[in-house]
N, C-alpha and C positions, 0 to 999 in steps of 0.2 A: 550781346544785349547792351544797350546804352540806356541809362535811366536819367530822368530829369524831374522826378517827383518823389516826395517823401514817402508816399504810400508804396511806391515800388521798392524803395529801400527797406521798408517794413516787411514786405512780402519776402524779399530775399533773406533778410535776417531771420524770419520765422522758419523757413525751410532750412536755412543754414544751421540754426540751433538744433533742429530735428536730426539732421545728418550727423552733426558733431556728437550729439548725445547717443545716437545709434552706434557710432564708431567706438565711443568710450565704453558703452555697455558691452559690446562684443569683445573688446580687448580685455575688459575686466572679467568677462565670463570664460575666456579661453583657458582650458586646462588640459593637461595630458590625458589621453584616453578618449577625448571627445572627437567626433568626426567634424570635418568642415561643414557638412550638411547640417549637423546639430547646431553649430555656431551660427550658421546662416539663418536658421529658424528663429534664433533669439532676436536677431536684427529684424527679421520679417514681422515678428509679433509686435515689436515696438513701433515700426513704421506704420503698421496697420492701425495700432492704437492711436497714433497721431494723425491718421487720415492722409498719409503721404504714400505716394507710389514709387517703387524702386525704379530709378531712371534707366539702368541698363536693360531691365526687362521691358519697360515701356517703350524704349527707343529701338533696341536691337534684338529683343526676344531672348536676352541672356537668361540661362536657366538657373537663376538664383537672384537674391536681392543685393548681394555684395560680391565683389571680387576678392577672393581669399587665396593668396599666393604663398606657398611654402617654398623657400629657396631650395633648388635653383630656379624655380618659378619666381618671377619678379612682378608680373602684372597680369590682370584679367584671369586669374585662377578660378576654376569652376568649383563651387561647393559640391561635395560628394562624400565618398566613403573613406577618403584619406584621413588617417588618424593623427591627431596632434601629439607630438612628443616633446618632452623637455629638451631644451637646447636649440630647438628649431628657430630659424629666422622667418618671421611671418609678416606679411603685409595684408592689411585690410583696407579696401577702397570702397567708400560708401557714397552713393549719389542718389538723389531722390527729387520728386516733384510734388508740389502742393499749390493749388490755386494758380497754376500757370507759371510758377517760379521754380527754378532748378538750382541746386547747390551740389557741390562735389568736394569731398575731403578724403584724406587717406593718411595712414601712418604705419610704420614698421616697428616691430619689437622682437626681442629674443625671449622665447617662452621659458620662464623659470631657469634662465641661464646665468651663470656667473663667469662670463667670458669677456675679459677686458677689451679685447679687440672688437667684439660686437657692440659692447657698451659704448665704446668710443665712436664707432661708425654710426650708431643710432643718434648719439648726441650731436655729432657733426652733420648728420643728415638734417636735423632740425635747424642747426645753425646755418646751413647752406640755404634752406628755404627762407629764413628770416633775413639773410643777407640780400636775397633777391627782393623780398617784400619791401625792404627799406628804400629801394630804388624806385618804387611805384609812386607816381604822382601825375596829375594832368600836365600834359605838355612834354613830359620826359620821353626819351627814346624807348620804343618797345623792346629794343635790344638791351637796354640798361640792366634789367634783372639778370638776364643770361650772362652778360659780361661780368657782373659782380659775382655770380655763382661760379663761373669758371675760374675767376681769379682766386676765390676761396678754395676751390678744389685743388688747383695747382699748388697753392701755398701750403696746403696740408697733405699733399701727395695722394690725392684721390683722382679717380677718373669719373666721367659722367656718361650715362647712356644717352646717345645722340640721335636716336630715332623714336624717342617717346617724349613728345612735346607737351607743353601746357596748351590751353585752349580757351576760346570764348565760351561763355556759359550764361545762364540766367533765364532766357526765354526758351532754351532747349539745352540738352546735355552738351552738345558740341555745336557751336555756331561761330559767326564772325566775332573776332577777326581771324578765325581759323587757328592754325598751329602757331604757337609762340615758343621759340627756342629757349631752353634753360641752360644753354651753353653759348659761347661766343660764336656769333654768326655774322660775318661782315656784310652779308647780303641783306640782312634785316634792316630796312630803312624806315619803317613805319613809326608813328608816334602814338603815345597814349592820350586819348582824348577824355575830357571830363565825363564821368559817369560810366565809363567802360567797365563791364563786368567780365572777369576772366579768372582762371586759375593760375597758380604757380605750383609746379610739382616736379622739382628736380629729382633725378635718380642718381644718387651718389654711390660710388662703388670702389672696391679695393682692387680694381683692375679691369673690370668689364667695360665695354664701350658700345655695345649693340644689343638690342633685344631681338631674339629669333623665335620663329613660330614653333609651337609644339604640334602634337598630332590631333588635338581635339578641336581645332578651329578657333580656339579662344586664348588659351594660355600662352604667355610669352616667357621666355627663359633668357638668362644672361648668356652671352656668347662665350663665356669661360667660367671656370669654377672660382668666382670671386664674389664674396658676399656683397649684396646691393640693397640699398634701402630707398624708400620713397616717402616723402612727407608732402602733404598737399593742403592748401586752403583756397577757398573762393573769396574774391575781394572785389571791391568797387573803387575805381580810381577817383580821387578828389584832388583839389589844388593843394591840400595839406598832407596828402599821402594816401595810403591804402586803408579802406575800411574793411576789416576782415568780417565776413558774415558767418564763418564756420567755426566759431569759438564755442566751446561747450558751456562756459560759465555765463 
């Protein structure tokens, strides 16, 4: 989606705030002994209260409102009977639609864990995302965020999942300009135009480089036993930088 009116930005910020608050609510509610289906129901109740529709269900018939992935799952995990346990690395990805506008956000966290390695990975996953966000502005290369994220990953001895890209969003869950690499891709020659709405969502890992299919038709797993995190925001490109629409505050 490309916007050129203030009311469009208002609509994007409204649904962005809803998904951001849904994510924060689900993260704060997660506790050992709860099933992922119970956690999903908390998010479903909030979205319903706000008059928003879960985008994965609306778009693809996903059997839940949020993707809840417990490592070694890293994306598109199905809510169900899996029980949360202390120490698990969990990712929650929330996207929704209201009034024709879509927003998408996600975050990883270690549940009640005091593991310095995971704490550092989660901290640096956020840093990787913001390293990319700082490259966003009208006229910049669409490859610039991925180049910066890869430089950050290499400098800090991380790998990146290279088959899970960012994407256009706003008028649909996935739309033009299609896939946007969050790693260095010399073939990426497009540029960011004013008002472009898209996500950035790098998957930072301690050694994995590929997402592989599971058996349920949805869940994706790391290609090796290497903890992997994802952080995601939806944004609008402007001449002065990125306007983030998925901040909870």
